[in-house]
C-alpha positions in Angstrom: 27.3 10.4 -3.0 24.5 9.4 -0.7 24.0 7.2 2.4 21.4 4.5 3.0 21.2 2.1 5.9 24.8 1.9 6.7 26.0 2.0 3.1 27.7 4.7 1.2 26.9 4.9 -2.5 29.3 7.0 -4.7 28.4 7.6 -8.4 31.1 8.7 -10.8 30.5 9.8 -14.4 33.4 9.6 -16.7 33.3 9.5 -20.5 29.7 8.3 -20.6 30.3 5.5 -18.1 28.7 5.6 -14.7 30.3 3.5 -12.0 28.9 2.7 -8.6 31.1 2.3 -5.6 29.5 0.6 -2.6 31.2 0.9 0.7 30.3 -0.4 4.1 31.0 2.4 6.6 29.2 1.2 9.7 27.9 -2.3 10.4 27.1 -4.0 13.6 26.3 -7.8 13.5 25.7 -9.3 10.1 26.0 -7.1 7.0 22.4 -7.7 5.8 20.6 -7.6 9.1 18.9 -4.5 10.5 19.9 -4.2 14.1 16.5 -2.6 15.1 14.6 -5.4 13.5 16.5 -7.9 15.6 15.6 -6.0 18.8 11.9 -5.9 18.0 9.7 -8.8 19.2 9.2 -11.0 16.2 5.6 -12.0 15.2 3.7 -13.4 12.2 3.4 -9.9 10.8 7.1 -9.0 10.8 8.9 -12.3 10.5 9.8 -12.1 6.8 13.3 -10.9 6.0 14.9 -9.4 3.0 18.6 -9.3 2.2 18.9 -5.9 0.5 22.2 -6.6 -1.2 20.8 -9.8 -2.8 17.2 -8.9 -3.4 17.7 -5.2 -4.5 21.1 -5.3 -6.1 22.4 -8.7 -7.2 19.2 -10.3 -8.4 18.0 -7.4 -10.5 21.6 -6.9 -11.8 21.7 -10.6 -12.9 18.5 -10.1 -14.8 19.9 -7.0 -16.5 23.1 -8.9 -17.4 21.1 -11.8 -18.8 18.9 -9.5 -20.8 21.9 -7.7 -22.2 23.6 -11.0 -23.0 20.5 -12.1 -24.9 20.5 -8.8 -26.8 24.2 -9.1 -27.7 23.7 -12.7 -28.7 21.5 -11.5 -31.6 23.5 -8.4 -32.4 27.0 -9.9 -32.7 28.4 -12.7 -34.8 27.4 -16.3 -33.9 30.6 -17.0 -31.9 30.5 -13.6 -30.0 26.7 -14.0 -29.4 27.1 -17.5 -28.0 29.9 -16.3 -25.8 27.9 -13.4 -24.4 24.8 -15.6 -23.9 26.8 -18.4 -22.1 28.5 -15.8 -20.0 25.3 -14.0 -19.0 23.6 -17.3 -18.3 26.5 -18.5 -16.1 26.6 -15.3 -14.1 22.8 -15.4 -13.5 22.9 -19.0 -12.5 25.8 -18.4 -10.2 23.9 -15.6 -8.4 20.8 -17.8 -8.0 22.9 -20.7 -6.7 24.6 -18.3 -4.3 21.2 -18.0 -2.6 20.2 -21.7 -3.1 23.0 -23.5 -1.2 22.7 -21.6 2.1 18.9 -22.2 2.0 19.5 -26.0 1.6 21.8 -25.9 4.6 19.4 -23.8 6.7 16.6 -26.3 5.9 18.7 -29.2 7.0 19.6 -27.3 10.2 15.9 -26.6 10.8 15.0 -30.3 10.6 17.8 -31.1 13.0 16.8 -28.3 15.4 13.1 -29.4 15.3 14.1 -33.0 16.0 16.1 -32.0 19.1 13.6 -29.4 20.3 10.6 -31.7 19.9 12.5 -34.5 21.8 13.5 -32.1 24.6 9.9 -30.9 25.0 8.0 -34.1 24.6 10.5 -36.9 25.1 9.2 -38.3 21.8 10.9 -38.9 18.5 10.1 -36.2 15.9 11.0 -38.3 12.9 7.7 -40.1 12.9 5.9 -36.8 12.5 8.5 -35.5 10.1 7.5 -38.0 7.5 3.9 -36.7 7.6 4.8 -33.0 7.4 6.2 -31.0 4.5 9.4 -29.0 4.9 7.4 -25.8 4.8 5.2 -27.0 7.7 8.3 -27.9 9.7 9.8 -24.4 9.1 6.5 -22.8 10.2 6.3 -25.0 13.3 9.7 -23.8 14.5 8.1 -20.5 15.3 5.7 -22.1 17.8 6.4 -21.7 21.5 7.4 -24.8 23.5 4.0 -25.1 25.2 2.1 -25.3 21.9 4.5 -27.2 19.7 3.2 -30.7 20.3 -0.4 -29.7 19.9 0.2 -27.6 16.8 2.3 -30.4 15.3 -0.7 -32.8 15.7 -3.1 -30.2 14.3 -0.9 -29.6 11.3 -1.0 -33.2 10.4 -4.7 -33.9 11.2 -6.1 -30.7 9.5 -3.3 -30.5 6.8 -2.6 -26.9 7.8 -0.7 -24.7 5.4 2.5 -23.0 6.7 0.6 -19.7 6.7 -2.3 -21.3 8.8 0.3 -22.8 11.2 1.9 -19.4 11.7 -1.4 -17.7 12.2 -2.4 -20.2 15.0 0.8 -19.6 17.0 0.1 -17.8 20.3 3.6 -17.5 21.7 6.0 -16.7 18.9 9.5 -18.2 19.0 11.7 -15.7 17.2 14.2 -16.5 14.5 16.2 -13.5 13.7 19.0 -15.2 11.8 17.1 -16.7 8.8 17.0 -14.4 5.7 
């Protein structure tokens, strides 16, 4: 048994089978968020987030399951092999979709947030700019402080800045500690 970032891992070995028990023993806030990271001032260098359960456990596990299913598909009879292959593919796709749907919702919320924020700051409609910007540029612009948002939006369109270039030009960083 060992502990890591608020999780307790317990390994059991019985009859050649190793099982893993994962228990949450102390969590404050969201399960995947590091409380210390939320307290730190966010900047370009530390704004990327990783969900450990998804990125380090579920995603690799889905690849292992898919690989095992492909192996079993060729080792078993046609019917069993097809069953394992379809089961592995369905599980892997379900895990990928588990991440995809919340991202789509977050992207819609970011567009709405940027429309409201741009209108509150400038009194202008953001939708005319939105047609000229990519979603990635809009996501990058949401980190800009209120004072530089309008100017940076115009620069993004005129100079066709990449999301990385937009983030690098931000002087006052507007933190987003909830997006993973």
